[in-house]
MDTraj code that builds the backbone (N, CA, C; nanometers):
import mdtraj as md
import numpy as np

residues = "MET LEU THR ILE PRO GLU ALA ASP LEU ARG TYR PRO ILE GLY HIS ALA GLU ILE SER PRO GLU PRO LEU THR GLU GLY ARG ARG LEU ALA LEU LEU ALA GLN ILE ALA VAL LEU PRO ASP GLN VAL ARG ALA ALA VAL ALA GLY LEU GLN ALA GLU HIS LEU ASP THR PRO TYR ARG PRO GLY GLY TRP THR VAL ARG GLN VAL LEU HIS HIS LEU PRO ASP SER HIS MET ASN ALA TYR THR ARG MET ARG LEU ALA LEU THR GLU GLU LEU PRO THR VAL ARG PRO TYR ASP GLU ALA ALA TRP ALA GLU LEU PRO ASP VAL ALA ALA THR PRO VAL ALA VAL SER LEU ALA LEU LEU GLU ALA LEU HIS ILE ARG TRP VAL ASN LEU MET ARG GLN LEU SER HIS GLU GLN TRP SER ARG ARG PHE TYR HIS PRO GLY SER LYS GLN GLU VAL SER LEU ASP GLN ALA LEU ALA THR TYR ALA TRP HIS GLY ARG HIS HIS LEU ALA HIS ILE THR SER LEU ARG GLN ARG GLN ASN TRP".split()
xyz = np.array([
    [4.7226, 2.5670, 1.1516],
    [4.7907, 2.5966, 1.2764],
    [4.7031, 2.6910, 1.3591],
    [4.6954, 2.6629, 1.4918],
    [4.6180, 2.7458, 1.5825],
    [4.6908, 2.8764, 1.6102],
    [4.6156, 2.9838, 1.6261],
    [4.6736, 3.1109, 1.6662],
    [4.6365, 3.1340, 1.8115],
    [4.7378, 3.1456, 1.8956],
    [4.7185, 3.1620, 2.0394],
    [4.7930, 3.2870, 2.0821],
    [4.7315, 3.3714, 2.1675],
    [4.8023, 3.4917, 2.2140],
    [4.9356, 3.4561, 2.2778],
    [5.0377, 3.5402, 2.2565],
    [5.1727, 3.5119, 2.3049],
    [5.1763, 3.4914, 2.4559],
    [5.0946, 3.5661, 2.5320],
    [5.0931, 3.5489, 2.6782],
    [5.0528, 3.4064, 2.7138],
    [4.9582, 3.3488, 2.6403],
    [4.9170, 3.2113, 2.6655],
    [5.0267, 3.1135, 2.6256],
    [5.1028, 3.1456, 2.5220],
    [5.2136, 3.0595, 2.4821],
    [5.3236, 3.0609, 2.5878],
    [5.3460, 3.1742, 2.6494],
    [5.4509, 3.1852, 2.7506],
    [5.4100, 3.1147, 2.8797],
    [5.2835, 3.1235, 2.9164],
    [5.2335, 3.0625, 3.0398],
    [5.1116, 2.9758, 3.0084],
    [5.1340, 2.8628, 2.9423],
    [5.0203, 2.7813, 2.8973],
    [4.9370, 2.7221, 3.0098],
    [4.9927, 2.7123, 3.1304],
    [4.9137, 2.6637, 3.2437],
    [4.8879, 2.7759, 3.3441],
    [4.9181, 2.8987, 3.3048],
    [4.9017, 3.0129, 3.3938],
    [5.0255, 3.0337, 3.4801],
    [5.0245, 3.1426, 3.5541],
    [5.1355, 3.1755, 3.6437],
    [5.1269, 3.0896, 3.7694],
    [5.2412, 3.0673, 3.8311],
    [5.2443, 2.9935, 3.9572],
    [5.1753, 3.0750, 4.0660],
    [5.0937, 3.0094, 4.1421],
    [5.0294, 3.0722, 4.2579],
    [5.0748, 2.9950, 4.3803],
    [5.1690, 3.0526, 4.4529],
    [5.2335, 2.9848, 4.5646],
    [5.1875, 3.0492, 4.6951],
    [5.1249, 2.9710, 4.7784],
    [5.0727, 3.0204, 4.9058],
    [5.1831, 3.0265, 5.0104],
    [5.1785, 3.1275, 5.0959],
    [5.2743, 3.1316, 5.2071],
    [5.2374, 3.0317, 5.3177],
    [5.1171, 2.9779, 5.3110],
    [5.0704, 2.8837, 5.4136],
    [5.1331, 2.7466, 5.3936],
    [5.1564, 2.6732, 5.5026],
    [5.2074, 2.5365, 5.4879],
    [5.1100, 2.4506, 5.4076],
    [5.1648, 2.3575, 5.3342],
    [5.0831, 2.2662, 5.2556],
    [5.0202, 2.1604, 5.3458],
    [4.9045, 2.1117, 5.3063],
    [4.8473, 1.9966, 5.3749],
    [4.9248, 1.8730, 5.3303],
    [4.9176, 1.7680, 5.4058],
    [4.9870, 1.6451, 5.3694],
    [4.9378, 1.5934, 5.2345],
    [4.8078, 1.6023, 5.2096],
    [4.7518, 1.5567, 5.0818],
    [4.8042, 1.6378, 4.9643],
    [4.8097, 1.7683, 4.9811],
    [4.8599, 1.8547, 4.8734],
    [5.0079, 1.8292, 4.8500],
    [5.0824, 1.8127, 4.9565],
    [5.2254, 1.7845, 4.9446],
    [5.2474, 1.6545, 4.8667],
    [5.1715, 1.5516, 4.9003],
    [5.1854, 1.4230, 4.8302],
    [5.1495, 1.4362, 4.6824],
    [5.0487, 1.5156, 4.6526],
    [5.0093, 1.5363, 4.5123],
    [5.1195, 1.6078, 4.4351],
    [5.1811, 1.7074, 4.4955],
    [5.2899, 1.7800, 4.4295],
    [5.4135, 1.6917, 4.4140],
    [5.4430, 1.6112, 4.5144],
    [5.5541, 1.5163, 4.5036],
    [5.5303, 1.4191, 4.3882],
    [5.4074, 1.3749, 4.3726],
    [5.3744, 1.2836, 4.2624],
    [5.3977, 1.3512, 4.1279],
    [5.3662, 1.4797, 4.1177],
    [5.3889, 1.5522, 3.9929],
    [5.5375, 1.5577, 3.9595],
    [5.6201, 1.5823, 4.0604],
    [5.7641, 1.5863, 4.0371],
    [5.8159, 1.4474, 4.0021],
    [5.7615, 1.3451, 4.0665],
    [5.8072, 1.2076, 4.0414],
    [5.7808, 1.1637, 3.8979],
    [5.6673, 1.2015, 3.8411],
    [5.6315, 1.1540, 3.7063],
    [5.6813, 1.2449, 3.5947],
    [5.7324, 1.3623, 3.6285],
    [5.7737, 1.4571, 3.5248],
    [5.8737, 1.3989, 3.4251],
    [5.9795, 1.3303, 3.4673],
    [6.0732, 1.2784, 3.3661],
    [6.0068, 1.1878, 3.2626],
    [5.9172, 1.1012, 3.3058],
    [5.8462, 1.0149, 3.2105],
    [5.7557, 1.0969, 3.1186],
    [5.6916, 1.1979, 3.1734],
    [5.6041, 1.2831, 3.0926],
    [5.6839, 1.3605, 2.9878],
    [5.7988, 1.4120, 3.0275],
    [5.8834, 1.4873, 2.9337],
    [5.9357, 1.3931, 2.8255],
    [5.9816, 1.2758, 2.8655],
    [6.0315, 1.1787, 2.7683],
    [5.9219, 1.1444, 2.6659],
    [5.8004, 1.1242, 2.7130],
    [5.6882, 1.0938, 2.6224],
    [5.6569, 1.2133, 2.5330],
    [5.6682, 1.3342, 2.5874],
    [5.6348, 1.4551, 2.5105],
    [5.7307, 1.4781, 2.3946],
    [5.8539, 1.4300, 2.4057],
    [5.9522, 1.4531, 2.2989],
    [5.9778, 1.3280, 2.2144],
    [5.9091, 1.2210, 2.2465],
    [5.9300, 1.0965, 2.1709],
    [5.9042, 1.1204, 2.0224],
    [5.9973, 1.0766, 1.9411],
    [5.9819, 1.0863, 1.7964],
    [6.0165, 1.2206, 1.7354],
    [6.0540, 1.3181, 1.8160],
    [6.0883, 1.4491, 1.7594],
    [6.2237, 1.4417, 1.6899],
    [6.2331, 1.5097, 1.5778],
    [6.3559, 1.5190, 1.4996],
    [6.4299, 1.6468, 1.5380],
    [6.5537, 1.6610, 1.4883],
    [6.6367, 1.7778, 1.5217],
    [6.5656, 1.9086, 1.4906],
    [6.4959, 1.9151, 1.3758],
    [6.4288, 2.0417, 1.3428],
    [6.3172, 2.0739, 1.4408],
    [6.2542, 1.9710, 1.4970],
    [6.1516, 1.9943, 1.5997],
    [6.2163, 2.0453, 1.7277],
    [6.3266, 1.9813, 1.7664],
    [6.3961, 2.0204, 1.8901],
    [6.4498, 2.1625, 1.8821],
    [6.4785, 2.2088, 1.7623],
    [6.5328, 2.3431, 1.7452],
    [6.4259, 2.4470, 1.7115],
    [6.3004, 2.4122, 1.7356],
    [6.1884, 2.5035, 1.7154],
    [6.1539, 2.5714, 1.8476],
    [6.1444, 2.7047, 1.8495],
    [6.1030, 2.7723, 1.9730],
    [5.9547, 2.7453, 2.0018],
    [5.9223, 2.7339, 2.1298],
    [5.7829, 2.7072, 2.1681],
    [5.6941, 2.8301, 2.1495],
    [5.7567, 2.9468, 2.1337],
    [5.6843, 3.0716, 2.1041],
    [5.7817, 3.1657, 2.0367],
    [5.7330, 3.2678, 1.9667],
    [5.8246, 3.3656, 1.9070],
    [5.9131, 3.4276, 2.0156],
    [6.0430, 3.4218, 1.9948],
    [6.1373, 3.4769, 2.0919],
    [6.1623, 3.3880, 2.2119],
    [6.1004, 3.2714, 2.2144],
    [6.1169, 3.1811, 2.3285],
    [6.2269, 3.0801, 2.3054],
    [6.2497, 3.0000, 2.4060],
    [6.3489, 2.8948, 2.3960],
    [6.3031, 2.7863, 2.3006],
    [6.4000, 2.7152, 2.2460],
    [6.3679, 2.5983, 2.1640],
    [6.3332, 2.4819, 2.2570],
    [6.2733, 2.3792, 2.1981],
    [6.2444, 2.2581, 2.2754],
    [6.3742, 2.2042, 2.3344],
    [6.4810, 2.2050, 2.2582],
    [6.6120, 2.1585, 2.3062],
    [6.6550, 2.2373, 2.4300],
    [6.6425, 2.3691, 2.4244],
    [6.6809, 2.4518, 2.5388],
    [6.5941, 2.4219, 2.6610],
    [6.4659, 2.4023, 2.6386],
    [6.3761, 2.3674, 2.7500],
    [6.4189, 2.2348, 2.8115],
    [6.4512, 2.1373, 2.7269],
    [6.4908, 2.0055, 2.7776],
    [6.6190, 2.0115, 2.8604],
    [6.7126, 2.0952, 2.8224],
    [6.8359, 2.1088, 2.9007],
    [6.8136, 2.1977, 3.0234],
    [6.7204, 2.2929, 3.0134],
    [6.6909, 2.3821, 3.1249],
    [6.6277, 2.3080, 3.2428],
    [6.5420, 2.2125, 3.2162],
    [6.4724, 2.1447, 3.3262],
    [6.5690, 2.0839, 3.4277],
    [6.6659, 2.0010, 3.3878],
    [6.7568, 1.9504, 3.4915],
    [6.8470, 2.0598, 3.5501],
    [6.8846, 2.1599, 3.4704],
    [6.9632, 2.2707, 3.5261],
    [6.8868, 2.3356, 3.6419],
    [6.7629, 2.3698, 3.6167],
    [6.6811, 2.4374, 3.7159],
    [6.6525, 2.3472, 3.8351],
    [6.6173, 2.2231, 3.8085],
    [6.5802, 2.1339, 3.9168],
    [6.7012, 2.0909, 3.9999],
    [6.8214, 2.0901, 3.9397],
    [6.9424, 2.0671, 4.0203],
    [6.9630, 2.1815, 4.1185],
    [6.9374, 2.3021, 4.0727],
    [6.9476, 2.4168, 4.1622],
    [6.8451, 2.4064, 4.2747],
    [6.7234, 2.3657, 4.2424],
    [6.6197, 2.3509, 4.3448],
    [6.6576, 2.2428, 4.4459],
    [6.7062, 2.1301, 4.3969],
    [6.7492, 2.0203, 4.4832],
    [6.8587, 2.0674, 4.5787],
    [6.9568, 2.1381, 4.5252],
    [7.0660, 2.1897, 4.6077],
    [7.0145, 2.2911, 4.7094],
    [6.9248, 2.3775, 4.6683],
    [6.8701, 2.4774, 4.7604],
    [6.7957, 2.4104, 4.8754],
    [6.7207, 2.3044, 4.8436],
    [6.6497, 2.2328, 4.9499],
    [6.7485, 2.1690, 5.0468],
    [6.8527, 2.1076, 4.9945],
    [6.9528, 2.0436, 5.0802],
    [7.0228, 2.1479, 5.1681],
    [7.0504, 2.2643, 5.1110],
    [7.1104, 2.3707, 5.1916],
    [7.0158, 2.4123, 5.3044],
    [6.8881, 2.4283, 5.2741],
    [6.7908, 2.4690, 5.3762],
    [6.7775, 2.3639, 5.4864],
    [6.8000, 2.2387, 5.4519],
    [6.7902, 2.1313, 5.5509],
    [6.9143, 2.1201, 5.6381],
    [7.0249, 2.1768, 5.5928],
    [7.1514, 2.1593, 5.6654],
    [7.2111, 2.2890, 5.7182],
    [7.1529, 2.4024, 5.6818],
    [7.2024, 2.5316, 5.7284],
    [7.0838, 2.6143, 5.7757],
    [7.1122, 2.7100, 5.8592],
    [7.0063, 2.7968, 5.9087],
    [6.9870, 2.9138, 5.8119],
    [6.8743, 2.9164, 5.7442],
    [6.8364, 3.0200, 5.6484],
    [6.9517, 3.0568, 5.5538],
    [6.9981, 2.9610, 5.4739],
    [7.1063, 2.9921, 5.3803],
    [7.0596, 3.0881, 5.2715],
    [7.1507, 3.1694, 5.2250],
    [7.1256, 3.2529, 5.1081],
    [7.1693, 3.1714, 4.9871],
    [7.0751, 3.1493, 4.8951],
    [7.1069, 3.0705, 4.7762],
    [7.1568, 3.1633, 4.6664],
    [7.2229, 3.1044, 4.5718],
    [7.2801, 3.1821, 4.4630],
    [7.1865, 3.1787, 4.3425],
    [7.1398, 3.2954, 4.2986],
    [7.0631, 3.2996, 4.1739],
    [7.1550, 3.2697, 4.0552],
    [7.0961, 3.2359, 3.9442],
    [7.1754, 3.2155, 3.8228],
    [7.0960, 3.2684, 3.7050],
    [7.1652, 3.2997, 3.5993],
    [7.1048, 3.3573, 3.4798],
    [7.0568, 3.2442, 3.3890],
    [6.9312, 3.2070, 3.4027],
    [6.8745, 3.0944, 3.3268],
    [6.8884, 3.1146, 3.1763],
    [6.8641, 3.2354, 3.1306],
    [6.8728, 3.2625, 2.9865],
    [7.0158, 3.2443, 2.9360],
    [7.1140, 3.2887, 3.0133],
    [7.2540, 3.2712, 2.9730],
    [7.2918, 3.1235, 2.9738],
    [7.2414, 3.0479, 3.0712],
    [7.2699, 2.9046, 3.0747],
    [7.2122, 2.8371, 2.9509],
    [7.0955, 2.8800, 2.9067],
    [7.0304, 2.8200, 2.7890],
    [7.1080, 2.8470, 2.6608],
    [7.1965, 2.9474, 2.6627],
    [7.2756, 2.9823, 2.5452],
    [7.4164, 2.9220, 2.5465],
    [7.4540, 2.8550, 2.6544],
    [7.5883, 2.7969, 2.6616],
    [7.6049, 2.6894, 2.5535],
    [7.7267, 2.6693, 2.5045],
    [7.7477, 2.5801, 2.3896],
    [7.7109, 2.4337, 2.4144],
    [7.7130, 2.3882, 2.5398],
    [7.6779, 2.2486, 2.5652],
    [7.5315, 2.2195, 2.5346],
    [7.4472, 2.3221, 2.5359],
    [7.3046, 2.3021, 2.5076],
    [7.2854, 2.2507, 2.3655],
    [7.3548, 2.3083, 2.2708],
    [7.3435, 2.2630, 2.1321],
    [7.4218, 2.1344, 2.1077],
    [7.5299, 2.1136, 2.1831],
    [7.6202, 2.0022, 2.1556],
    [7.5839, 1.8723, 2.2269],
    [7.5030, 1.8803, 2.3309],
    [7.4712, 1.7619, 2.4109],
    [7.3400, 1.7009, 2.3628],
    [7.3384, 1.5713, 2.3358],
    [7.2114, 1.5074, 2.2983],
    [7.1077, 1.5244, 2.4097],
    [6.9822, 1.5471, 2.3717],
    [6.8782, 1.5677, 2.4721],
    [6.8596, 1.4440, 2.5588],
    [6.8962, 1.3266, 2.5083],
    [6.8850, 1.2045, 2.5887],
    [6.9675, 1.2148, 2.7160],
    [7.0775, 1.2873, 2.7126],
    [7.1619, 1.3054, 2.8311],
    [7.0849, 1.3833, 2.9378],
    [7.0204, 1.4924, 2.8978],
    [6.9441, 1.5712, 2.9951],
    [6.8191, 1.4977, 3.0410],
    [6.7596, 1.4175, 2.9547],
    [6.6453, 1.3358, 2.9984],
    [6.6889, 1.2349, 3.1046],
    [6.8046, 1.1722, 3.0854],
    [6.8573, 1.0775, 3.1844],
    [6.8940, 1.1502, 3.3141],
    [6.9525, 1.2680, 3.3014],
    [6.9884, 1.3472, 3.4189],
    [6.8631, 1.3866, 3.4964],
    [6.7600, 1.4308, 3.4259],
    [6.6347, 1.4683, 3.4904],
    [6.5758, 1.3487, 3.5647],
    [6.5782, 1.2325, 3.5014],
    [6.5236, 1.1125, 3.5639],
    [6.6006, 1.0770, 3.6918],
    [6.7323, 1.0715, 3.6839],
    [6.8132, 1.0371, 3.8011],
    [6.7978, 1.1419, 3.9117],
    [6.7996, 1.2674, 3.8737],
    [6.7845, 1.3754, 3.9704],
    [6.6502, 1.3659, 4.0425],
    [6.5439, 1.3423, 3.9679],
    [6.4117, 1.3366, 4.0295],
    [6.3975, 1.2163, 4.1227],
    [6.4642, 1.1075, 4.0930],
    [6.4623, 0.9932, 4.1849],
    [6.5233, 1.0338, 4.3183],
    [6.6407, 1.0967, 4.3140],
    [6.7059, 1.1423, 4.4377],
    [6.6226, 1.2477, 4.5092],
    [6.5727, 1.3444, 4.4335],
    [6.5006, 1.4576, 4.4912],
    [6.3727, 1.4105, 4.5576],
    [6.2954, 1.3292, 4.4888],
    [6.1691, 1.2794, 4.5448],
    [6.1982, 1.1920, 4.6664],
    [6.3019, 1.1098, 4.6593],
    [6.3372, 1.0269, 4.7741],
    [6.3702, 1.1141, 4.8945],
    [6.4455, 1.2207, 4.8743],
    [6.4745, 1.3145, 4.9825],
    [6.3449, 1.3727, 5.0389],
    [6.2621, 1.4251, 4.9511],
    [6.1413, 1.4940, 4.9979],
    [6.0450, 1.3995, 5.0693],
    [6.0392, 1.2750, 5.0275],
    [5.9492, 1.1787, 5.0938],
    [5.9950, 1.1454, 5.2355],
    [6.1196, 1.1750, 5.2689],
    [6.1734, 1.1448, 5.4019],
    [6.1568, 1.2614, 5.4999],
    [6.1131, 1.3770, 5.4507],
    [6.1097, 1.4957, 5.5365],
    [5.9960, 1.4897, 5.6376],
    [6.0257, 1.5407, 5.7559],
    [5.9235, 1.5528, 5.8606],
    [5.8385, 1.6768, 5.8326],
    [5.7277, 1.6846, 5.9008],
    [5.6404, 1.8017, 5.8872],
    [5.7183, 1.9294, 5.9203],
    [5.8018, 1.9251, 6.0235],
    [5.8785, 2.0423, 6.0647],
    [5.9817, 2.0818, 5.9588],
    [6.0404, 1.9836, 5.8948],
    [6.1423, 2.0147, 5.7940],
    [6.0835, 2.0888, 5.6741],
    [5.9586, 2.0644, 5.6426],
    [5.8969, 2.1337, 5.5291],
    [5.8880, 2.2847, 5.5529],
    [5.8949, 2.3276, 5.6772],
    [5.8879, 2.4715, 5.7057],
    [6.0252, 2.5386, 5.7033],
    [6.1317, 2.4611, 5.6875],
    [6.2652, 2.5207, 5.6770],
    [6.2696, 2.6114, 5.5542],
    [6.3583, 2.7091, 5.5583],
    [6.3603, 2.8138, 5.4554],
    [6.5003, 2.8412, 5.4049],
    [6.5026, 2.8992, 5.2846],
    [6.6250, 2.9592, 5.2330],
    [6.5896, 3.0992, 5.1886],
    [6.6912, 3.1833, 5.1759],
    [6.6701, 3.3209, 5.1297],
    [6.7168, 3.3306, 4.9862],
    [6.6277, 3.3841, 4.9005],
    [6.6611, 3.4026, 4.7598],
    [6.6834, 3.5520, 4.7360],
    [6.8087, 3.5939, 4.7120],
    [6.8357, 3.7369, 4.6973],
    [6.7758, 3.7983, 4.5713],
    [6.7480, 3.7164, 4.4699],
    [6.6862, 3.7705, 4.3485],
    [6.5453, 3.8210, 4.3746],
    [6.4670, 3.7422, 4.4489],
    [6.3291, 3.7822, 4.4814],
    [6.3213, 3.8546, 4.6150],
    [6.4350, 3.8550, 4.6876],
    [6.4418, 3.9161, 4.8208],
    [6.3359, 3.8565, 4.9140],
    [6.3215, 3.7234, 4.9050],
    [6.2215, 3.6538, 4.9869],
    [6.2801, 3.5295, 5.0508],
    [6.2256, 3.4979, 5.1680],
    [6.2502, 3.3681, 5.2285],
    [6.1524, 3.2698, 5.1654],
    [6.2002, 3.1518, 5.1320],
    [6.1188, 3.0507, 5.0647],
    [6.1202, 2.9249, 5.1503],
    [6.0013, 2.8774, 5.1867],
    [5.9936, 2.7524, 5.2630],
    [6.0081, 2.6349, 5.1661],
    [6.0413, 2.5187, 5.2203],
    [6.0504, 2.4010, 5.1348],
    [5.9140, 2.3651, 5.0769],
    [5.8056, 2.3912, 5.1515],
    [5.6710, 2.3740, 5.0948],
    [5.6533, 2.4621, 4.9719],
    [5.6954, 2.5868, 4.9805],
    [5.6820, 2.6788, 4.8674],
    [5.7710, 2.6353, 4.7515],
    [5.8905, 2.5870, 4.7821],
    [5.9800, 2.5393, 4.6766],
    [5.9178, 2.4178, 4.6066],
    [5.8600, 2.3267, 4.6832],
    [5.7930, 2.2107, 4.6236],
    [5.6835, 2.2559, 4.5281],
    [5.5982, 2.3459, 4.5727],
    [5.4886, 2.3941, 4.4881],
    [5.5425, 2.4654, 4.3639],
    [5.6467, 2.5438, 4.3817],
    [5.7057, 2.6170, 4.2696],
    [5.7596, 2.5220, 4.1632],
    [5.8337, 2.4211, 4.2058],
    [5.8976, 2.3337, 4.1071],
    [5.8033, 2.2294, 4.0492],
    [5.6982, 2.1943, 4.1206],
    [5.5940, 2.1108, 4.0595],
    [5.5288, 2.1915, 3.9463],
    [5.4987, 2.3194, 3.9736],
    [5.4437, 2.4066, 3.8690],
    [5.5448, 2.4219, 3.7552],
    [5.6704, 2.4439, 3.7898],
    [5.7739, 2.4674, 3.6896],
    [5.7822, 2.3515, 3.5901],
    [5.7785, 2.2297, 3.6397],
    [5.7828, 2.1141, 3.5513],
    [5.6619, 2.1081, 3.4593],
    [5.5426, 2.1291, 3.5151],
    [5.4200, 2.1283, 3.4330],
    [5.4230, 2.2408, 3.3304],
    [5.4756, 2.3553, 3.3704],
    [5.4863, 2.4747, 3.2854],
    [5.5681, 2.4436, 3.1598],
    [5.6875, 2.3858, 3.1783],
    [5.7720, 2.3571, 3.0625],
    [5.7224, 2.2359, 2.9844],
    [5.6635, 2.1401, 3.0507],
    [5.6020, 2.0282, 2.9795],
    [5.4932, 2.0815, 2.8860],
    [5.4138, 2.1749, 2.9340],
    [5.3078, 2.2338, 2.8507],
    [5.3657, 2.3131, 2.7339],
    [5.4831, 2.3737, 2.7504],
    [5.5473, 2.4402, 2.6356],
    [5.5680, 2.3399, 2.5233],
    [5.6167, 2.2223, 2.5578],
    [5.6460, 2.1206, 2.4571],
    [5.5180, 2.0622, 2.3996],
    [5.4264, 2.0222, 2.4854],
    [5.3051, 1.9558, 2.4366],
    [5.2155, 2.0509, 2.3583],
    [5.2084, 2.1767, 2.3999],
    [5.1252, 2.2703, 2.3245],
    [5.1870, 2.3028, 2.1889],
    [5.3210, 2.3101, 2.1831],
    [5.3875, 2.3311, 2.0544],
    [5.3610, 2.2128, 1.9619],
    [5.3741, 2.0925, 2.0140],
    [5.3479, 1.9732, 1.9312],
    [5.2051, 1.9757, 1.8783],
    [5.1123, 2.0145, 1.9625],
    [4.9723, 2.0196, 1.9203],
    [4.9520, 2.1267, 1.8124],
    [5.0090, 2.2447, 1.8342],
    [4.9930, 2.3527, 1.7357],
    [5.0571, 2.3172, 1.6035],
    [5.1716, 2.2477, 1.6085],
    [5.2447, 2.2136, 1.4867],
    [5.1972, 2.0816, 1.4251],
    [5.1133, 2.0109, 1.5009],
    [5.0628, 1.8809, 1.4559],
    [5.1769, 1.7829, 1.4272],
    [5.2698, 1.7740, 1.5231],
    [5.3836, 1.6823, 1.5086],
    [5.3454, 1.5452, 1.5613],
])
top = md.Topology()
chain = top.add_chain()
for i, resn in enumerate(residues, 1):
    res = top.add_residue(resn, chain, resSeq=i)
    for name in ("N", "CA", "C"):
        top.add_atom(name, md.element.get_by_symbol(name[0]), res)
traj = md.Trajectory(xyz[None], top)
């Protein structure tokens, strides 16, 4: 088994670097493509895993693979809703949520991961379809996040959640590699 520093296990692809500048059309399309393929990538990353694998944390003190799999649609549903609010309201204040507490709710252990994989797939179809329809001006619309005390543009949200998907995918794939599953 490989020994990797815990900081690298927590952020296997590094921290998100989100620019305040508007995205170029090419960069936006590349990030949209990352979000579009994430459900298939996650499904492939967990193919063949048994219950004991799903209940293994990706790092000491970290979430289990099961928790990560349920967290992805939870988080991305919030992102989808926040984007829709920004498109229909003037600078809405979005509601933060306690991700760690959500990961501990009883449905996480009781719900088959196939349900969250299907939810992630359906959600990403809707979300990507929405984002592909946006005008250049709409990408600059914003919401206010009281947790970070920042206004977030839809361009920044796109970049954040493209990173977020790759981040958690790497938790799973790096664990599989370290464990030789």
